[in-house]
Steps between C-alpha positions, in 0.01 A plus 500: 500500500740503796492172680672458837688172568488421870808352661299303759132446584380409853163338484289398809229246480690345215398139551154521322248703315594872396845470668601185313369655176696817551819292569445308176459838304807659666711191429393505140635857485835391643450664842670307789271418785495506885165320578329417827198297612383267768461192289836331476403244238328753265785754545758245422309369197469853368874568564599185319278604207644858475870448579547364143423865388640717784670484845236426767552535873220363710415596860236288685321741725170570654433876494271470801802421705689804622838315502440398139421857399814620667694228304346618169569867581863415563502311165357819332793702641754248403385432151363841409220397253402778255154339448297406806165323449310473835254236384448282810154525633266329747128504551248296710131480377224531743377759752787658700361373825503146373873499508747527795653846522846336470395361155387835385818662637690265263329679206610833626859363551518375141287760316601813687818448714678302225424748240583802712833348619614376157386815312665741733833299523523440134443876448771587753736252335435636164550862619820425694653319200385779262311238291175552328252225527140394521300374791168328400252432782221257397159610631148401431169629354377446861708809614214744419189312592317404815555114499305299771666163535842645418509808723861467614626403161334793336627744755847368462481544119372850549822567698702355222341720234509831707851442625627417155349796329601744771864366512519504126436874510754549763768305314438635141787743515744227606425267203 
């Protein structure tokens, strides 16, 4: 079986849950990490744990913030990760009209804009450097169902799934 060893993994939403678990798995495989999240304490704790295994660079960032997304995009261009895991996600429970539009826009900023920007820029970076790589966008089972109480979240995850599948087809010939 041919196993690829990645030179650098970029992981969003790394400070807890699936993101932290993926970071631990990647570190156990000897893959250096560039990790980001909003929670400074959790991200630092994870970094301290994993840097005994691999080099770890942390970037505190809120993907809902356009300037933070720009900073992370610049980091992607600079560091050229060949494994990108877009795991950061945000959801608000309750009927859509029970939340301010600005709060719901934050879901779209993280779950749609962040994934769109990081995926496209990582793909461009891989292509321009003639590197092969993997971009993994974490979605949800809610992407295909009507989900009252999580309408914006479910719609954003439908974007993630459809965008990822479509771009995968477009990029197959490039590796």
